[in-house]
C-alpha positions as CSV (number, residue, x, y, z in Angstrom):
1,X,-207.6,-11.2,-35.4
2,X,-206.7,-10.4,-39.4
3,X,-207.7,-7.1,-40.5
4,X,-210.2,-6.1,-43.2
5,X,-208.1,-5.7,-46.4
6,X,-209.5,-2.8,-48.3
7,X,-209.2,-1.8,-51.9
8,X,-210.2,1.9,-52.8
9,X,-211.8,2.6,-56.2
10,X,-212.2,6.2,-57.1
11,X,-210.8,8.3,-59.7
12,X,-209.9,11.4,-57.8
13,X,-206.4,11.1,-56.2
14,X,-208.0,13.6,-53.2
15,X,-210.7,11.3,-52.5
16,X,-208.6,8.0,-52.5
17,X,-206.4,9.9,-50.1
18,X,-209.1,10.9,-47.8
19,X,-210.6,7.8,-47.8
20,X,-207.2,5.9,-47.1
21,X,-206.5,8.4,-44.3
22,X,-210.0,7.7,-42.7
23,X,-210.0,3.8,-43.0
24,X,-206.3,3.4,-41.9
25,X,-207.1,4.8,-38.3
26,X,-209.4,2.0,-37.7
27,X,-207.5,-0.8,-35.8
28,X,-209.3,-3.4,-37.8
29,X,-208.7,-2.1,-41.4
30,X,-206.1,-2.2,-43.8
31,X,-206.2,-0.3,-47.2
32,X,-204.2,-2.5,-49.1
33,X,-204.4,-0.5,-52.3
34,X,-206.1,2.3,-54.2
35,X,-206.9,2.5,-58.1
36,X,-207.9,5.3,-60.3
37,X,-210.3,3.3,-62.6
38,X,-211.8,-0.2,-63.1
39,X,-209.0,-1.8,-65.1
40,X,-206.2,-1.0,-62.5
41,X,-208.9,-2.3,-59.9
42,X,-209.1,-5.5,-61.9
43,X,-205.6,-6.3,-61.8
44,X,-204.9,-4.9,-58.1
45,X,-208.0,-7.4,-57.0
46,X,-206.2,-10.2,-58.4
47,X,-202.7,-9.4,-56.7
48,X,-204.2,-8.0,-53.5
49,X,-207.2,-10.1,-52.7
50,X,-209.3,-7.5,-50.8
51,X,-212.1,-8.4,-48.6
52,X,-214.0,-5.1,-49.3
53,X,-214.0,-2.7,-52.1
54,X,-215.2,0.9,-52.0
55,X,-216.2,1.9,-55.4
56,X,-217.0,5.4,-57.1
57,X,-220.0,5.0,-59.4
58,X,-218.8,7.6,-62.0
59,X,-215.2,6.5,-63.2
60,X,-213.1,7.0,-66.6
61,X,-212.2,3.9,-69.0
62,X,-215.1,2.0,-67.6
63,X,-218.3,2.8,-65.5
64,X,-218.6,1.7,-62.2
65,X,-221.8,-0.5,-63.0
66,X,-220.4,-2.1,-65.9
67,X,-217.5,-3.1,-63.5
68,X,-219.6,-3.8,-60.9
69,X,-221.5,-6.3,-63.2
70,X,-218.7,-7.8,-64.2
71,X,-217.2,-8.2,-60.7
72,X,-220.1,-9.6,-59.0
73,X,-220.6,-12.2,-62.0
74,X,-217.0,-13.4,-62.1
75,X,-215.6,-12.8,-58.6
76,X,-218.4,-11.8,-56.1
77,X,-217.2,-9.6,-53.1
78,X,-218.5,-7.0,-50.7
79,X,-218.8,-3.6,-52.3
80,X,-219.7,-0.3,-50.8
81,X,-220.5,2.1,-53.5
82,X,-219.0,5.9,-53.0
83,X,-222.5,8.0,-54.3
84,X,-223.4,11.5,-55.0
85,X,-226.6,12.4,-53.4
86,X,-228.4,13.7,-56.4
87,X,-231.3,12.2,-58.4
88,X,-228.9,10.7,-60.9
89,X,-226.5,9.6,-58.1
90,X,-229.5,7.8,-56.6
91,X,-231.0,6.1,-59.8
92,X,-227.1,4.9,-60.4
93,X,-226.7,3.7,-56.7
94,X,-230.0,1.8,-56.3
95,X,-228.9,-0.1,-59.9
96,X,-225.6,-0.8,-58.0
97,X,-227.4,-2.2,-55.3
98,X,-229.7,-4.5,-57.7
99,X,-226.5,-5.6,-59.0
100,X,-225.1,-7.0,-55.5
101,X,-223.5,-3.9,-54.0
102,X,-223.8,-4.1,-50.0
103,X,-224.1,-0.5,-49.3
104,X,-223.6,2.9,-50.1
105,X,-222.2,6.1,-48.4
106,X,-222.2,9.7,-49.7
107,X,-218.9,10.9,-51.6
108,X,-217.0,12.7,-48.9
109,X,-216.7,16.6,-49.4
110,X,-213.2,17.8,-50.0
111,X,-213.7,20.8,-48.0
112,X,-215.5,19.5,-45.3
113,X,-214.4,20.8,-41.8
114,X,-217.2,19.6,-39.6
115,X,-218.8,16.3,-39.6
116,X,-215.9,14.5,-40.5
117,X,-215.9,12.1,-37.4
118,X,-219.3,11.2,-38.3
119,X,-218.5,10.7,-41.6
120,X,-215.5,8.4,-40.7
121,X,-217.7,6.4,-38.2
122,X,-220.3,5.8,-41.1
123,X,-218.1,4.7,-43.6
124,X,-215.8,2.6,-41.2
125,X,-218.9,1.0,-39.8
126,X,-220.3,0.2,-43.1
127,X,-216.9,-1.3,-44.3
128,X,-216.9,-3.5,-41.0
129,X,-220.7,-4.7,-41.7
130,X,-219.7,-5.6,-45.6
131,X,-216.9,-7.8,-44.8
132,X,-219.6,-9.9,-42.9
133,X,-222.4,-9.4,-45.3
134,X,-223.5,-12.3,-47.6
135,X,-222.5,-11.7,-51.1
136,X,-223.9,-13.8,-54.1
137,X,-222.9,-14.3,-57.5
138,X,-224.9,-12.0,-59.8
139,X,-227.7,-14.2,-61.7
140,X,-229.0,-12.8,-65.1
141,X,-232.6,-12.2,-64.1
142,X,-235.5,-13.4,-65.9
143,X,-237.8,-10.7,-67.5
144,X,-241.1,-10.2,-65.4
145,X,-243.6,-8.0,-66.4
146,X,-245.6,-6.3,-64.0
147,X,-249.2,-6.3,-65.5
148,X,-251.4,-3.7,-63.8
149,X,-255.0,-4.8,-63.9
150,X,-257.6,-2.0,-64.8
151,X,-259.4,-0.5,-62.1
152,X,-262.6,-2.7,-61.5
153,X,-261.5,-5.8,-63.2
154,X,-262.2,-9.3,-61.2
155,X,-258.5,-9.5,-60.2
156,X,-258.6,-5.9,-58.8
157,X,-261.9,-5.6,-57.1
158,X,-261.8,-5.1,-53.4
159,X,-263.7,-7.2,-51.0
160,X,-267.1,-5.1,-50.9
161,X,-268.4,-6.1,-47.4
162,X,-268.0,-3.2,-44.6
163,X,-264.8,-3.4,-42.3
164,X,-264.2,-0.8,-39.6
165,X,-260.5,-1.2,-40.0
166,X,-258.1,-3.2,-42.2
167,X,-255.0,-5.0,-41.9
168,X,-252.0,-2.9,-42.2
169,X,-248.5,-4.4,-42.8
170,X,-245.6,-2.2,-41.2
171,X,-242.1,-2.8,-42.8
172,X,-238.9,-1.9,-41.6
173,X,-235.5,-2.4,-43.4
174,X,-232.0,-0.9,-43.7
175,X,-228.7,-2.7,-45.4
176,X,-229.8,-4.7,-48.4
177,X,-233.3,-3.5,-48.0
178,X,-234.0,-1.5,-51.4
179,X,-233.9,-5.0,-53.0
180,X,-235.6,-7.2,-50.3
181,X,-238.7,-4.8,-50.5
182,X,-238.8,-5.0,-54.3
183,X,-238.7,-9.0,-53.9
184,X,-241.3,-9.2,-51.3
185,X,-243.9,-6.7,-53.0
186,X,-243.0,-8.5,-56.8
187,X,-245.7,-11.1,-56.0
188,X,-248.2,-9.2,-54.0
189,X,-251.8,-8.6,-55.7
190,X,-253.8,-5.3,-55.5
191,X,-256.0,-7.0,-52.9
192,X,-253.0,-7.0,-50.5
193,X,-253.3,-5.0,-47.3
194,X,-251.7,-1.4,-47.2
195,X,-247.9,-1.6,-46.5
196,X,-246.1,1.0,-44.5
197,X,-242.2,1.3,-45.0
198,X,-239.4,3.1,-43.2
199,X,-236.2,2.2,-45.1
200,X,-233.3,3.9,-44.1
201,X,-232.1,5.9,-47.3
202,X,-231.4,9.6,-47.7
203,X,-234.0,12.3,-49.1
204,X,-232.2,12.2,-52.5
205,X,-232.9,8.5,-53.0
206,X,-236.5,8.7,-51.9
207,X,-238.4,9.2,-55.0
208,X,-236.2,6.7,-57.2
209,X,-236.7,4.1,-54.6
210,X,-240.5,4.3,-54.8
211,X,-240.6,4.5,-58.4
212,X,-238.3,1.1,-58.5
213,X,-240.9,-0.5,-55.8
214,X,-243.7,0.7,-57.9
215,X,-242.1,-0.7,-61.1
216,X,-242.0,-4.1,-59.2
217,X,-245.4,-4.7,-57.9
218,X,-249.3,-4.6,-59.0
219,X,-249.8,-2.4,-55.7
220,X,-249.7,1.3,-55.9
221,X,-246.5,2.8,-54.8
222,X,-245.7,6.2,-53.4
223,X,-243.6,8.5,-51.1
224,X,-246.2,9.1,-48.0
225,X,-247.6,12.5,-47.6
226,X,-248.8,13.8,-44.4
227,X,-252.5,13.4,-43.8
228,X,-252.7,10.9,-46.6
229,X,-255.2,8.0,-46.1
230,X,-253.9,4.7,-46.0
231,X,-255.5,2.1,-48.2
232,X,-255.5,-1.6,-49.2
233,X,-253.5,-2.2,-52.1
234,X,-251.3,0.7,-51.6
235,X,-247.4,0.9,-50.4
236,X,-246.4,4.2,-48.4
237,X,-242.5,4.8,-48.3
238,X,-241.2,7.1,-45.7
239,X,-239.5,10.1,-47.3
240,X,-235.7,10.1,-46.5
241,X,-236.0,13.6,-44.1
242,X,-239.0,12.6,-42.3
243,X,-240.0,10.0,-39.5
244,X,-243.3,8.3,-40.7
245,X,-246.2,7.5,-38.1
246,X,-249.6,5.6,-38.5
247,X,-252.2,7.8,-37.2
248,X,-255.8,6.9,-36.7
249,X,-259.1,9.0,-37.5
250,X,-261.9,7.1,-36.3
251,X,-262.2,3.9,-38.3
252,X,-259.3,5.3,-40.7
253,X,-255.8,5.1,-40.7
254,X,-253.7,8.1,-42.0
255,X,-250.1,8.9,-42.8
256,X,-248.4,11.3,-40.4
257,X,-244.8,12.8,-41.2
258,X,-242.7,13.9,-38.4
259,X,-239.4,16.6,-38.4
260,X,-238.1,15.5,-34.9
261,X,-234.8,14.5,-34.3
262,X,-232.9,11.4,-35.6
263,X,-233.9,8.2,-33.6
264,X,-231.3,5.3,-33.2
265,X,-229.6,7.6,-35.6
266,X,-232.0,7.4,-38.2
267,X,-234.7,9.4,-39.8
268,X,-236.8,8.2,-40.8
269,X,-236.8,5.5,-37.9
270,X,-238.3,1.8,-37.9
271,X,-238.8,2.4,-34.0
272,X,-240.9,5.6,-34.8
273,X,-243.1,3.8,-37.4
274,X,-243.3,0.4,-35.2
275,X,-244.2,2.1,-32.1
276,X,-247.2,4.4,-33.8
277,X,-248.4,1.0,-35.2
278,X,-248.3,-0.6,-31.8
279,X,-250.3,2.4,-30.6
280,X,-252.7,2.9,-33.3
281,X,-253.1,-0.3,-35.2
282,X,-253.0,-3.1,-32.6
283,X,-254.0,-6.1,-33.5
284,X,-254.8,-5.3,-36.9
285,X,-251.0,-5.2,-37.9
286,X,-248.6,-7.5,-39.4
287,X,-245.0,-6.4,-38.6
288,X,-242.1,-7.4,-41.0
289,X,-238.4,-6.7,-40.3
290,X,-236.2,-7.1,-43.2
291,X,-232.5,-7.2,-43.6
292,X,-230.5,-4.4,-42.0
293,X,-227.6,-3.2,-40.0
294,X,-228.1,-2.3,-36.1
295,X,-231.1,-3.0,-33.9
296,X,-233.4,0.1,-35.2
297,X,-237.2,-0.8,-34.7
298,X,-236.6,-4.0,-32.7
299,X,-238.0,-2.9,-29.1
300,X,-241.0,-1.3,-30.8
301,X,-241.7,-4.7,-32.8
302,X,-241.9,-5.9,-29.1
303,X,-244.4,-3.3,-28.5
304,X,-246.2,-4.3,-31.6
305,X,-246.5,-8.0,-30.3
306,X,-247.6,-7.4,-27.0
307,X,-250.5,-5.1,-28.7
308,X,-251.7,-8.0,-30.5
309,X,-249.6,-7.7,-33.9
310,X,-248.0,-10.7,-35.8
311,X,-244.5,-10.2,-36.8
312,X,-242.2,-11.6,-39.3
313,X,-238.5,-11.4,-39.2
314,X,-236.5,-12.4,-42.4
315,X,-234.1,-15.4,-41.6
316,X,-230.5,-15.0,-41.0
317,X,-229.5,-17.2,-44.4
318,X,-231.5,-15.0,-46.8
319,X,-230.5,-11.6,-44.9
320,X,-227.7,-9.3,-46.2
321,X,-227.0,-8.4,-42.8
322,X,-229.1,-10.0,-39.8
323,X,-228.6,-7.2,-37.4
324,X,-232.3,-5.3,-37.3
325,X,-234.1,-8.8,-37.4
326,X,-231.5,-10.6,-35.4
327,X,-232.1,-8.4,-32.8
328,X,-236.0,-8.7,-33.1
329,X,-235.9,-12.3,-32.9
330,X,-233.4,-12.0,-29.8
331,X,-235.7,-10.0,-28.0
332,X,-238.8,-12.5,-28.6
333,X,-240.7,-10.1,-31.2
334,X,-241.0,-12.4,-33.8
335,X,-243.9,-15.1,-34.4
336,X,-242.4,-16.2,-37.7
337,X,-239.0,-16.3,-39.2
338,X,-238.9,-16.7,-42.7
339,X,-236.7,-16.7,-45.8
340,X,-237.3,-13.6,-48.1
341,X,-239.2,-15.8,-50.5
342,X,-241.8,-17.0,-47.9
343,X,-242.8,-13.7,-46.6
344,X,-245.2,-12.3,-49.2
345,X,-247.3,-15.5,-48.9
346,X,-247.3,-15.5,-45.2
347,X,-248.6,-12.0,-45.4
348,X,-251.4,-12.9,-47.3
349,X,-252.3,-15.8,-45.2
350,X,-252.3,-13.8,-42.3
351,X,-254.5,-11.1,-43.6
352,X,-257.3,-13.3,-44.6
């Protein structure tokens, strides 16, 4: 079987050396070249024809985002960003994902002595996944302003009749999910049911991700806080260092955050969120599994199904990686398998 041809683009010679050593240890990956800046990378892409690119965001002569934008427009290919886990790094990385990068990993620490194997396993796994991911040419997006209607207007008034409980949408996502979530909520009105989200992201990215989602929708979006009531018209996103659970207090639903160990190697874990929804929301829940690598949340989505929830999984054609939704489908958890652009409409129908 042919090896994955990898080109490493980073302005640090030491980082290039570290990544080369890590990736060449994998039996199925071959580092065919390295480049110290995007202009060198551009020429090497033409001559080496790599399958996957790792790309540092902060580069000389041409910044990484400009290079990525040109690459995805002219020669789309799988790109894994090498990112700093800072607020600035989060903004740039989320923009890179919006431009078409498949995923990201943290920049390796030069002085790391412990945890190198875990880092190596992560980056090798993401390169393998990227080689199989669906990559599309970058299109110039049409401007779409989100008009937030004033409270109390005809468009935003909630139904006044009393309900002991509301519908809740429980959503899990990973690789490709930052853009998929934004696309899903873009057309949802303020009258939509509450959405609780476990997206695999580090803590440093959480606030930036919530802001990006908030800018894309009429719904009110924020990071979940412990003890916070869950209300219609709101989106609650798990912080990157806590598990997110839905608890019940009489007729009300509330956010609970937990600092327990990672589940399925993730924190937040979709498994934890979905299991709490199965136990505490039951038939009032709508489960949604979007694009993502691995199987986190698939078993708990079966529990949601058994508790009376209606579940939707993103189809393979529109997923960047059909790992999590594919596993949920294989386990029989899905009632509906839909393309990403059809899921919001189905949520509104199910919430009636």
